[in-house]
N, C-alpha and C positions, 0 to 999 in steps of 0.2 A: 504495502500498498505506497502510493508515493504521493508525499502533499509539496505542492507547487504553492511557494508561502511570495507574498507580498506587502510587505508591513510598512505600517502608519506612515512612515518614514526614516530616517536611518540612525537616529541617537541609538547609543546601546541599551536605553530600557525597553524601545519598543522592538529593535530587531535582535537586538543580541540574547536579550532573555529566553526570546522565542526560541531563537537559536540553538540556545544550552539544554534548555528543557525538549527538546526532539535530540539533541545528542544524547541526554541521557538517560530517554527512553526507545534508544536504537530504530529510529525512523528514515525511512528515505525522504531526504525535504533537499526541493531543487527552492535557490531563491534568486533573485538578481544579483548580480558582483554589486557590490557598495557604489561604484563608479559610477554606476547607471540611477544611481537615489541625487535628489539633490540636497541642498545644505540650506537649512532654517529655512528663511524666505525665496532663497534662491528651489525655484520648483523642478523638480525631476522635468525630463525627456520625457515628457505620454505618450510620446508618438512613438518611441524607442521603446519605453516598457509594452506597448500592444506587440509591437512588433517582437519581443521576446518574448509575452505569453501564446503570441500565436506559432511560432518556431520548436516551443518545448513543451507544449501541452501536448501530453500525449492523452491517449482513450482509456478510462478509468481511474485518471487520477483524481486526487481530492484538493483540491483550491482553497485555498486561504486566503482572502484579496479584501486591502482598504483597499474601499471606493474612494479615498481624499487623497491616495497616492495615484489610482489611475486615474481620474478626470481633472484633480488639481496638480499634481507634483508633490501632496503632501500637506499636511496638519496645518503647518504654517500657512503658505498657499492658497487654501481652501479658504483661508478669513481673507485674504488682501488680492487678488486675483480680478482682474476682470472679463474671465472667460464667459462666451455671452451661453446661454440652456439652448442654444441651437446647436451649438460646438459639443456641450456634455452629452445632450442626449444623440447623438453620430456616435460616441465616444463609447456609450451603453450598450450599443449594437453586439458590441464587442461578445457579451453573455449569452448571446444565442448563439454568436459560432460557437464559443468554445461548450456551448450544451449540447451542441451535433455529436463531440466528440463523446458523449456519456461517460460525462465525469460530473461531480457533485461543489459543487461553490458554497465555500462559507464566507459571506461577503459580513464586509461592517463601513458601517461609516456612522458620524456626528453629527447631531443639529450645534451648530455653527454658537460659540459662546459670547458671552457680553461680559466684557470684564469689567470690576466696577468702578476701578482705576484709572489715573490716564499714564500711557503709556502704550506705544504705538511698537517698543520692541519686539512685540508678535502681530499685529495688528498695521488697520492703516494709519497711515501718517495722520490727519487728525488725531485719533487717541489719545497720542502724544495733551493734547490741548481739551481737547471736547468729550475723551472717553469716561467719564464719572457723567460729566451732566445729562449723555446720552444714554448711558446705564441706568440711569433715574427719571427717564424719559421713558424710556422703553416697556421699563416697569409701571409707569403710569399707564402706556397704552394698552400692557395686557390687564391691569383692574378695566380700561374703559371697554376691552372687546368682550372681559368676563363679563361687566353688568350688561353690559347690550345683547349676550349669549351669541355671539357670531361665532360660528364655524369653520364655515367655509373661507378660511382665509384669501382677500387678495388685497395686498397694502395700497394698492395704487387707487383701490375705488375705494378705502375706508379713511386711510391716513388724512386725504385731504378734509374733513368734518372731526374731527380729533385737533388738528394743528388748529382749524379754525375755533374750534371750542377754549384751545390753552396757548395762542396766537401770543397772549403777554407774556407768558412763564416761558416760549422757548422761539423768539422771533432774534434772540440774540444769537441764535446755532445760526450757523450759514446753512441756506436752504438747500446749498449742493451737499453736505456731509447727510443732512435728513436724507435726503432722496435715494443717496451711495448708501446709508446704512439700510436702509429697510431695501434697496432692491437686492442687495446681499444676502436678506436675511431670507424672501418671497424666492429669489432660486434657491437658496439652499432647500425650501419648504416643499419646491414642486421637485428636484430631484428628488428628495426623501418617498415624496408619493411614487414619482415615477419607479425605483426601486420595489416599493413595495406592491405595486402592480406587476412588478418583470416575477416573485414570488407568490401571489397568487398566479399568477402563469407559469407557474411549476420549471422557472428557468435557473430562479435562486432558489438551491437548497432553505436554507437557514439566514436568517440578516438579523443582524447584533446592530441595534440602534442604540448610540449613547450619548447625553447631555455633556458635550464638551464643560471643561466648570461654569459652574451653575448655581444659581439661587432659587430660594426661598422664594417665589410669589415673582417673578423673573418672565421673559417674553419666554424665554427657551423650555419652561416649564408647560408652559402655555398652549406653546407649538409640540411640544411631545404628546399633550394629551390629545392634539386634536388626530398626531399622529395613531394615540393607542384607539382612541375611539373609532377609526376609519379600521386598522386595523383589526379591533374587534366585530366591527361591522362586514369583512372580510371574510372572518372568522378562520385570520392567521394565529391567534397567541398563541398555538404551539410551535410557530415557524417563524415569529419574529418577538423578538426582546427587545424593549423600550425602558435605559434603566442607566443614571450616572456611570460616566464614565470616560476613560479614549486612548490612554498610554495604556492599558491593560487588557483591550478589547481583544488583538490580535489572540491572546493564552486563553478568554475566556471559549472564545473559538474553535482553539487545540486541546480543550478540556471536554469543547462536545463533539469532535471529531472522536477522538478515541469512545465518548461512550455509544456514537454509534457504532464505528465496525463491530467495538466487543457488544452491542447490544444490551447494553447492564447501565443501570441508575446506579451507581453508588450514594449511599445513605450519610446523608450528615446531621450530626447530632448538634445544636447549639447549646454552648454556653457562654452566656457571657454575665462580664464581672459584675458588669453593672443593668441588672435587668430591668431595671425601672424606670430610664432612660431611654428605653430604645425607637421612642418615638420618638426624640428629638428630633433635629434636622439637620444634621454635620454640615460645615462651611464647604462650601462647594460643590453640593453635591440634592439639594432641595428637594429632596423626597427623605421621612424619615429612614432611621438607618434599620430597623426591623423589613420594611420591604424592600430597599436597594439592597440587604445580605437575599433572602427569599427572592429575588428578579435574578442577582448575581447566578448562585447556585441553582435556579434552574434556567437561566440561559447557558450554564456550561454541561447540561442534558444530568444533570445529578440532581438529587430528589433530598429534604427533610424524615427525617423521623426520629419520634422522641428517643431511641435507645440506637442511633443511627451508627454506621460501620466506622463511619471517621468521625471524628471531636473535631469540628473547630472552633476554638475557643476566642473569641472575640473580645482584644482587653479595652472596652468602650469606657466613654468618659461621662460625666454628670452635670458637666457644666462646658459652653465652649466658649465662653466666654475670654480665656485667652488660651485657644485651640492650638496655635502656632510654637512649631517643636523649642522654638525658642525663650519662648515664656517658662516652660518650664521647670526650670530651674525655682522660679518665684512661687508654684503652685504646692500647696499641703495637699500634702498625702497621707492616705493611712497604710503604713506599712504591713497590717491584717490581709489589707488587699493582693499584697503580694504573694504571702503566704499562702491564699485560699486559690490563690495562681499556681501554684508549685504544688501544694497538696492535689488538685485535681489530675496535673500533671504525671506527677509521677505513679498515683495509683491507677492510670489507665496500660490497658494491654490493646489498644486500637492506633491506629496512624494519627494525628494531632499533629494540625494544623494552623499553626495561633497568629493571629489576625491585629496585628498592635495596630490600633486605630486610637488610640486615645489622645494621638498627637496631629496635627498635620503638617506636612512637609519634614519626615522624619522619626528615628524611634522615639520611645518610651525608655530612656537608659538605664532609668532606675529596672525593668522587668529586663532588658535582653541579657544585666552584670548577673545580676539573679542567674537567670536561664543558665549563663555560659560558669559559674562557679557548681553547679550540680551535673552529677554528671549521665549525663540525657543521650541516649540513641538517636543520633541525627539522619540516622538513613530510614526512621522510623516516626520522625519530627520534621515539623518546618518553620519555620518565620520568618516574617516577613512585615516592614512599615514604613513605605513608604508614598511621600506624597500626599495622596486625597485616602477618603477610606473605599473607594472603588479600584482606586488602583492598589490598594492590599490586598482587597479581595480577591480580584481575580488574578493575581499572582499567589497567593497564598492557594485556592480553590484547585486551582493545575495542580501546583506543586504534591499536594494530600491525593488529587486523583490518579497521577503516577508513580504515586508511591502504593496505590491501594491496587494496581493494575497489577502494578510486577509483583507485588507482596502473593496476589491469587493468580501468580503466573500467566497473566497475558503477557506483560511486555518483561524482556530481560535487561535490567537496569545494568548504568554505568556507574555503578556506588563512588569508583572519583573522583567520577564528574559531578557527580549528585551532592557530597560534599562541601566539592567548588563552590558551585552555584548557590550552597549556604555560605557559606565564608563569605562571598563577595554579597550577597543579602549584608549579611551582618556587618559587615566593615562597610559600606554605603549607606544601609541605611541610620547605623547606630556608628558609625564614627564619624563619617564624613557629612551627611545631613543633618544630623543633631548634634554635630559639635563643629567639629574642622573647617566648615564651610562657613558658619559665622567669623573665624580668626582670620581665613582666606580673603573674606568681603572685606575684613579690615586692615590687614596688613597690606593689602594690594594695591590699597590709595596711594599708597608710598612708591609703588611701580608706573605709579601712571595709569593704574585699571581704574574701573567701578563697578557699580552691582551687576549693569548691565554687560560688562565686557574684562576679558581676559588678557585681549590680543599685543598690546603693549608689553607683555611679559608673560605669555606663555608658556613659555620653555622653562620661566621663574617656577609658574603658579602652579607646573607638573612636578619638579622639585620637590616644592612646599608643601604641598598635597599628600606625595607618598612619603616623605617622613616624619611628617605629625600622624601621619596613619599608623605609624609602626606598630605601638602602643596597642591599639585597638586590633592588628592583625592577627600579632604574639598572643594575646587573651584569646582571638580565635581557634588561631591553631592548633592551642595548648586545647579548647573544650574539645573541637573537632579530634586533634589528636594527627595532626598532620603541617608539614611545612610546605610552603611554594615561595616565590621569587614573586614581587607586584611591582606593577607598571598602574599608573595612571594617564587618561588624559581627558579630554572634556571637549566633549561631541560638538558643540554646538558655540566653542568660543567663549565660552562668560561661566560662573560658577553656579548656577544650579543646577545643573546636570554633572554628572561624571562620567567616566565609563573606567573601569576599576578588571585588568585583567591580570589572575593568577598562572603560575606554571611551574 
């Protein structure tokens, strides 16, 4: 069974995580060479990618494809380019051609995000000055749509009336910016509708539709609800999942591919550290935690049971007011919570996946330190704690499912690679994201860098980061009883993402 993989973009977390998981599982994988992909705001050559697919896809292959890369050239280009809808529709024709080769197509795409801050680092240039204002306006517009019970979205028809009623509030925003912002949203909305129709026509086998960074009450959530209603109307709930996320989406599709191939849905039992807060909405998510967890597991092809075959331990929080990882040293914690976690893990004889979702954009340092001090079997356990709740969920779920299928004999796992990947997760999510990234951002200023770029001193930043991460690497090696050489790099030449290579 061969997988043909087209990633969301070229980052370490979106491309290499997936490739490492397939290597662990011993899967036959074909993916475009790195040079065919783009570079942050520079899109991949979509014509070259289309030709690559047409030249390489064979009868019986299973395709895991990011639509954002195939039609836009990557996640960031999907937010900023000016590709017309007619061009996109033409590019969608490739799916019918590929389907004629008797392939399975697992597809992902995103509801375009609406950042709540001023920055054009990943957005159109005007977001640097009007991003926060446009975000606020979009939330007001979502409330307007909700109150008027408007379902069939057509911004060009609805927007003028809204702007007329709110002329004084938004007259300071240049008209062309508003038009461009809503043109992009309507384009994205219509693309998704057409892809849903491809699922209905049985050209696409499964669609993972994720909401890129979003929040409660946002226009993204309103649009997603309209897509959900459409999916339900067509009776496609088993073939289309709509939930928060983005960077982990291909891992969810890999999970679903495995469950489909083995015709088995592993069961997860959920253990929340704070069950009383599962209906709170985490930042970047837009939906209650409980709903997101359930949707991720279902999208992965698995199920939830009270006495499941896999334990999914969720280190969640009761308070999102200081959710960012940089504030965790200020948060008062109850040490009994960690004892509760350890007691639960130590008594288990199942695969245990630890989803560290207490903080955003990095690990719970106290938890990781305690985990590494225990003599735990990391061949039957796994851990992740990076970026958003959904990023972590998708990573832990695929990790757990691969370990489960390996234990049951469906897969022959490469245990050396399994431990190496777990080590990378610890070093990156705990060492880098929760600690060293903040130090790098502070010290890199003296080298002419800033929070958005390391280009003036990238070689120095790599050496600095590698050196600062050594104590974390040593702690992980001691816990996993392994030794590696380590290199680090910055995929987008900035401090937010890091790539870690162990050999």
